[in-house]
C-alpha positions as MATLAB code, in Angstrom:
seq = 'MGLPFGDMDAAPQALALKLVAAFADHLQPALAQARLARVRAAPLESIRIGWAGSTQPREPHYFRIQGASFLIEYDNSGGNHVHSVWRDFDGDFGRDVLGEHYRRAAAGATHPHGPR';
ca = [
     -87.082  -62.894   67.726;
     -83.961  -64.651   68.827;
     -81.469  -64.187   71.606;
     -80.450  -60.541   72.042;
     -76.720  -59.870   71.833;
     -76.911  -57.880   75.063;
     -78.275  -60.897   76.967;
     -75.160  -62.939   76.171;
     -71.988  -63.101   78.219;
     -68.686  -61.897   76.725;
     -67.613  -65.317   75.371;
     -70.803  -65.971   73.326;
     -70.745  -62.347   72.119;
     -67.175  -62.834   70.872;
     -68.207  -66.054   69.106;
     -71.146  -64.301   67.454;
     -68.869  -61.543   66.124;
     -66.350  -64.170   65.005;
     -69.128  -65.892   63.051;
     -70.098  -62.589   61.403;
     -66.423  -62.090   60.473;
     -66.271  -65.630   59.036;
     -69.138  -64.760   56.697;
     -67.388  -61.521   55.735;
     -64.244  -63.489   54.866;
     -66.110  -64.903   51.859;
     -66.679  -61.449   50.386;
     -64.340  -59.325   48.295;
     -61.946  -57.583   50.747;
     -63.295  -54.054   50.191;
     -66.899  -55.224   50.577;
     -66.013  -57.283   53.652;
     -64.371  -54.275   55.310;
     -67.340  -52.042   54.498;
     -69.898  -54.499   55.817;
     -67.962  -55.207   59.002;
     -67.597  -51.458   59.565;
     -71.393  -51.081   59.261;
     -71.921  -53.923   61.750;
     -69.546  -52.295   64.241;
     -71.038  -48.824   63.707;
     -74.567  -49.928   64.625;
     -75.433  -50.685   68.222;
     -74.338  -54.276   68.855;
     -77.329  -54.582   71.178;
     -79.530  -54.571   68.070;
     -78.108  -57.963   67.032;
     -80.252  -61.034   67.624;
     -79.356  -64.654   66.996;
     -81.830  -67.414   66.261;
     -81.304  -71.162   65.906;
     -83.563  -73.978   64.778;
     -82.832  -77.660   64.407;
     -80.209  -80.050   65.619;
     -76.850  -79.254   67.176;
     -75.385  -82.506   65.816;
     -73.120  -82.505   62.732;
     -74.798  -83.375   59.403;
     -78.264  -82.974   60.922;
     -80.703  -80.305   59.654;
     -80.272  -76.889   61.261;
     -80.680  -73.182   60.552;
     -79.372  -70.003   62.127;
     -79.926  -66.331   61.648;
     -77.909  -63.353   62.846;
     -79.693  -60.063   62.370;
     -78.642  -56.557   63.255;
     -79.951  -53.091   62.469;
     -78.398  -53.061   58.990;
     -77.802  -56.695   58.058;
     -79.092  -60.242   58.071;
     -77.020  -63.416   57.856;
     -78.838  -66.700   57.287;
     -77.397  -70.197   57.158;
     -79.847  -72.892   56.134;
     -78.870  -76.538   56.244;
     -82.431  -77.779   56.545;
     -81.672  -80.837   54.421;
     -78.766  -81.881   56.633;
     -76.171  -81.962   53.851;
     -76.983  -79.064   51.508;
     -76.269  -75.528   52.699;
     -77.620  -72.176   51.571;
     -76.358  -68.971   53.122;
     -76.819  -65.267   52.519;
     -75.617  -61.945   53.882;
     -78.148  -59.197   53.262;
     -77.207  -55.555   53.684;
     -80.479  -53.686   54.063;
     -79.126  -50.556   52.378;
     -76.678  -51.976   49.897;
     -77.822  -55.104   48.139;
     -80.803  -56.504   46.308;
     -83.022  -55.604   49.248;
     -82.425  -51.941   48.508;
     -85.529  -50.262   47.124;
     -83.979  -48.977   43.905;
     -87.347  -48.384   42.258;
     -88.616  -46.423   45.243;
     -85.460  -44.311   45.233;
     -85.963  -43.626   41.530;
     -89.556  -42.514   42.110;
     -88.521  -40.217   44.969;
     -85.806  -38.565   42.850;
     -88.079  -38.265   39.825;
     -90.984  -36.943   41.860;
     -88.900  -34.215   43.472;
     -89.972  -31.867   40.672;
     -92.982  -33.706   39.275;
     -96.472  -34.670   40.361;
     -96.587  -38.074   38.671;
     -94.716  -40.955   40.418;
     -93.076  -41.944   37.125;
     -91.694  -38.471   36.494;
     -92.773  -35.644   34.194;
     -95.257  -36.388   31.440;
];
């Protein structure tokens, strides 16, 4: 869902990337550089942008920027209280650590929890 990056003209595309960079600016420098590198490495055409709500200041609104490897959400649904998140599908809490553990453990075992 949302407007595909490839359907935008150059000016809105530049603004979308500037917004992604603004979110990265709130991260530790090394993490920001790594996440921006992942955004640039994936096809930009995979990015989609969605908006819901008002375009007026201090009115409820929400936007989402999602690419192949990340999701940025900004939720101001109350009009004066913001929540935002940057999810990295392979490098944050969305990572399936338990599944990775089972796959490593099961490499030489038949039980999903490892040898018994």
